[in-house]
N, C-alpha and C positions, 0 to 999 in steps of 0.2 A: 179634604180628602179623608176617606174613611180609613180607620186603622184596622189592619188585619194582623193577627198574631202570626208569628213565624211558624208555629206548629200547624195552624190552619192552612197557611200558604203552602207548606211542604206536603200536607195531606192532599190538597187539591192538585198540586203538581204531580204527585205520585199516581193519583187516580187518572189524570189525563195521560200520563206517560204509558200506563198500563193499558188504557183504552186504545191508544194509538198503536201499540204493539199488537194487540188483539185484532184490531181492524185491518192491520197490514196483512194478516193471514187470510182474511175473509174477502176483502175488496180488491179490485184490480188497481194497478198503479195510476192510470190516468184519472180515475175517480178520486183516489187519495190526494193527488196533486190539486185537483179542483177543490176538494174539501179544505185542504190546507190553505189555499189561496183565499177562499171565502172567509175562513176564520181570521186570517191576518188582516184582510180588508175590513171585516167587521170590528176587530179590535182597534184598528186605526180610526174608524169612524167614531167609536165610543170614546176614545181618548181625545179626539179633536172636538167632539161635542161638549165635553166638559169645560172647554175654554171659552 
């Protein structure tokens, strides 16, 4: 497993949170729900693919 520093992880999390807030003002709710589901499924596939 690759090692990611805490500072880098917090930076990525802050950018993703800010982008989510920004997109919530621009995109309709149903599209945001679809986008979130796609990201969660993609993350699950990537985590299962490492095993």
